[in-house]
Phi, psi and omega in degrees: 000136179280147174249161179214152178222160181250133178227113179048038176091003177250148180262130176244121179246133179290338176285341188257141171269359184279160178295157180305147182243150176291144184308328183290345177261008182294135171266125187303328182282342180278345184230164178294159179298325182297313179301315183296316178292321176300314181293322179289325174295318179296320180295314179299315179298313178305315182294320179294319183292327188283337179287118183258102182297330186284354174251008183254116177300322182297312180297311186294325180291321177296319179296318175302311178299315177295323177300317177294316180301313177302311184295325178280323183304313182297323178284319182292322180302324180291338179262352176098023173218172178251163178295335178284342180272339185304316180296329175290318176300315179307311180301312182288332169298324182278324181204116174271171177079023175280154174267169182299322178301314180299314182296321175306315179294325183277325187266338179056061168232170177300151180304308185301319178295320176298308183303313182295317182296314180296319177297318175298316182295322175294317177302318183281358179075031181261330180228161170223150183253141177230150179302144176278134186293334183252341186230109181296335180280336183262156171235147178264140181251127178233154176280149172276171177298326177302316184287322180298319182290346182274351192302308185293318179291323178294316175298322179296316177299319177293321179294320172302313177301318177296314177304315177303321180290328185259014176306132181087353176280137170279159188306316181289333178293317179297315184296316181297312180301319179295320180300312179297326177295313180300316177298321180292324175292323177299315181298319184292321181294327178291341180282333181299139176291000000 
């Protein structure tokens, strides 16, 4: 049985007369299964450890979005809506009588997410659906009086959540960060097929 040892991330096999190879170049047939698995695990560990989350815009943006959602959720729950419903409420406060398709285009979420969110909003008495006058398949979505009455308090809650996230920022720092976020979002939209 051939023996193998690892030296500084390189595999040395007693069966091979070839020079040591880096683990990414290991041929599964040249080494024992245990050595192959060990080197594969080491390589995966090094990759994970090399990924610096604090330098990843994607990771940081996701954390920021979660932070805002948590900050808004606690305030929104007291008012009777969820953070996930807030973008839909904003669109309907601006223009009622939209179809689900129009809301999908404006809010940019998946179809299933929109359908589930609208169903919950209807259940919670925030929206009502009415038949579309020209398209029997479509329904128009309107706010209820309850949802219309939430507007000022909900916008205030969102402003408070925003301010909590930017606590300690100077005005120009906040404006600069918002500009950078908008530019990154524009770039991300261009990546979509």
